[in-house]
C-alpha positions as CSV (number, residue, x, y, z in Angstrom):
1,M,-47.5,66.6,-32.2
2,N,-50.2,68.3,-30.1
3,P,-53.9,67.2,-30.4
4,L,-54.9,69.9,-32.7
5,Q,-52.1,69.2,-35.1
6,T,-52.9,65.5,-35.0
7,I,-56.6,66.1,-35.8
8,K,-55.6,68.5,-38.7
9,Q,-53.2,65.8,-40.0
10,I,-56.0,63.2,-39.8
11,L,-58.4,65.5,-41.7
12,S,-55.8,66.1,-44.4
13,S,-54.3,62.6,-44.9
14,D,-57.1,60.2,-43.9
15,V,-60.4,62.2,-44.5
16,L,-58.8,63.9,-47.6
17,V,-59.9,67.4,-46.7
18,E,-58.4,69.7,-49.3
19,V,-57.9,72.7,-47.0
20,P,-54.2,73.0,-46.1
21,T,-53.6,72.2,-42.4
22,D,-52.0,75.6,-41.9
23,Q,-55.2,77.3,-43.0
24,M,-57.5,75.2,-40.8
25,Q,-59.2,77.2,-38.0
26,L,-61.0,76.1,-34.8
27,D,-64.3,77.6,-36.0
28,D,-64.2,76.0,-39.5
29,S,-67.3,74.0,-40.3
30,L,-66.6,70.3,-40.9
31,R,-69.5,70.0,-43.3
32,E,-69.6,73.3,-45.2
33,G,-65.9,74.3,-44.8
34,Y,-64.3,70.9,-45.3
35,G,-67.0,69.0,-47.2
36,I,-67.0,66.1,-44.8
37,D,-69.8,63.6,-45.4
38,S,-71.1,60.8,-43.1
39,L,-68.3,58.4,-44.3
40,G,-65.8,61.1,-43.6
41,F,-67.1,61.5,-40.0
42,V,-66.7,57.7,-39.5
43,E,-63.1,57.9,-40.8
44,L,-62.4,60.8,-38.5
45,R,-63.8,59.0,-35.5
46,V,-61.8,55.8,-36.2
47,R,-58.6,57.6,-36.8
48,C,-59.0,59.8,-33.7
49,E,-59.7,56.7,-31.6
50,E,-56.5,55.0,-32.9
51,S,-54.4,58.1,-32.7
52,F,-55.4,59.1,-29.2
53,G,-56.0,55.7,-27.7
54,I,-59.6,56.5,-26.7
55,D,-63.0,55.1,-27.3
56,I,-65.6,57.6,-28.6
57,P,-69.1,56.7,-27.6
58,D,-71.8,57.1,-30.3
59,E,-73.6,59.8,-28.4
60,A,-70.4,61.8,-28.1
61,F,-69.7,61.7,-31.8
62,A,-73.1,62.8,-33.0
63,V,-72.6,64.8,-36.2
64,E,-74.9,67.5,-34.8
65,E,-72.6,67.9,-31.8
66,L,-69.4,68.2,-33.9
67,A,-70.0,71.1,-36.2
68,T,-66.5,72.6,-36.1
69,L,-62.8,71.6,-35.8
70,G,-62.9,73.1,-32.3
71,D,-65.7,70.8,-31.3
72,V,-63.6,67.8,-32.3
73,L,-60.7,69.1,-30.4
74,A,-62.8,69.7,-27.3
75,L,-64.2,66.2,-27.5
76,I,-60.7,64.6,-27.9
77,E,-59.3,66.7,-25.0
78,R,-62.2,65.8,-22.8
79,L,-62.0,62.0,-23.5
80,S,-58.2,61.8,-23.4
81,G,-57.8,64.0,-20.3
82,A,-55.6,66.4,-22.3
83,G,-55.5,70.0,-21.0
84,Q,-56.7,69.0,-17.5
85,S,-53.3,68.8,-15.8
86,S,-52.3,72.5,-16.1
87,P,-53.4,75.8,-17.6
88,A,-52.5,76.3,-21.3
89,T,-49.7,78.5,-22.0
90,A,-49.6,80.9,-25.0
């Protein structure tokens, strides 16, 4: 499962977002679009750390910095080194 699919699955099964994973888009708002509150952000952080084997520093997971699904994906890719080895293919 690629990082985006993993994050979508976490949002659906662990954070209990009601939007179907196949309808989640990178520019969707985590707060307004998915209704994630502060506890939901904590759950998202913990599950991402477990799933990707990374440590997310507090300053990197500031709610103000992570407004969209795409923001979370970019953070995970940056911290895990995903996407740095070769250009993405369509």
